[in-house]
C-alpha positions in Angstrom: 0.0 0.0 0.0 1.2 3.5 -0.6 1.5 6.8 1.2 -1.5 7.9 -0.8 -3.6 5.4 1.1 -2.4 6.8 4.4 -3.4 10.2 3.2 -6.9 8.9 2.6 -7.0 7.7 6.2 -6.0 11.1 7.3 -8.7 12.6 5.2 -11.2 10.3 6.8 -9.8 11.2 10.3 -10.2 14.9 9.4 -13.9 14.3 8.9 -13.7 14.9 5.2 -15.1 11.5 4.2 -18.2 11.3 2.1 -19.5 8.9 -0.5 -18.1 11.3 -3.1 -14.7 11.2 -1.5 -14.7 7.4 -1.7 -15.8 7.5 -5.3 -12.9 9.8 -6.1 -10.2 7.4 -4.8 -7.6 6.7 -7.3 -8.4 3.3 -8.9 -5.1 1.7 -7.7 -5.7 2.8 -4.2 -9.2 1.6 -4.2 -8.0 -1.8 -5.5 -5.5 -2.0 -2.7 -8.2 -1.4 -0.1 -11.0 -3.4 -1.8 -9.7 -6.8 -1.0 -12.4 -8.7 -2.9 -12.3 -6.4 -5.9 -16.1 -5.8 -5.9 -15.8 -2.1 -6.3 -17.1 -1.4 -2.8 -15.5 -1.0 0.6 -17.1 -3.2 3.2 -16.7 -2.4 6.9 -14.2 -5.3 7.2 -12.1 -4.0 4.3 -12.3 -0.4 5.7 -11.2 -1.7 9.1 -8.3 -3.6 7.6 -7.2 -0.5 5.7 -7.7 1.6 8.9 -5.5 -0.8 10.9 -2.8 -0.7 8.2 -2.9 3.1 8.1 -2.6 3.4 11.9 0.4 1.0 12.0 2.1 3.0 9.2 1.6 6.3 10.9 2.7 5.0 14.3 6.4 5.4 13.5 7.7 4.6 17.0 5.3 1.7 17.3 4.1 2.7 20.8 0.4 2.3 20.0 -0.4 6.1 19.9 0.0 8.9 17.4 1.8 11.9 18.6 1.5 15.3 16.9 4.8 14.8 15.1 3.7 11.4 13.7 0.3 12.9 12.6 1.6 16.2 11.4 2.2 15.0 7.8 -1.5 14.0 7.6 -3.5 16.1 10.0 -3.4 19.8 10.9 -3.6 20.8 14.6 -7.3 21.3 14.6 -7.9 17.9 13.0 -5.5 16.3 15.5 -7.2 17.9 18.5 -10.6 16.7 17.2 -9.5 13.1 17.0 -7.7 13.4 20.4 -10.9 13.1 22.4 -9.3 13.1 25.8 -7.0 16.0 25.0 -3.8 14.2 26.2 -1.9 15.3 23.1 -1.9 11.7 21.8 -4.3 9.9 19.5 -4.7 6.5 21.1 -5.7 3.5 19.1 -9.2 3.6 20.7 -9.6 7.3 19.7 -8.4 6.6 16.2 -10.7 3.5 15.8 -13.7 5.5 17.2 -13.0 8.3 14.7 -12.6 5.9 11.8 -15.8 4.1 12.8 -17.7 7.4 12.9 -16.3 8.4 9.5 -17.4 5.1 8.0 -20.9 5.5 9.4 -21.0 9.0 8.1 -19.8 8.1 4.6 -22.2 5.1 4.4 -25.1 7.4 3.5 -27.5 4.6 2.6 -26.6 2.5 5.6 -25.9 -0.6 3.6 -22.6 -1.4 5.4 -20.4 -0.6 2.4 -19.0 2.4 0.7 -19.6 2.7 -3.0 
């Protein structure tokens, strides 16, 4: 997977996700995320992608994203929005909660997949 895919995760974390955003994914990136190549992102595929993106962003592998790790992907306001307990770290739980919220928000028809 590429840095472009991690940028997509950051875009989702920033709350910029929508059905249109998913539709605009570069075809190669979509194929990398869409494991079964059906042209849709299921919740499981999205979660696998989300997990990969977190692991790639977590450079020091301590299970949290500090501002320096997130800086290439999120501005300070976006970082603070995801850092729900305001401890200046994005924990895995905070990241997962935001990505789940973003998936639900982007799944406008509630069918459990992004198309």
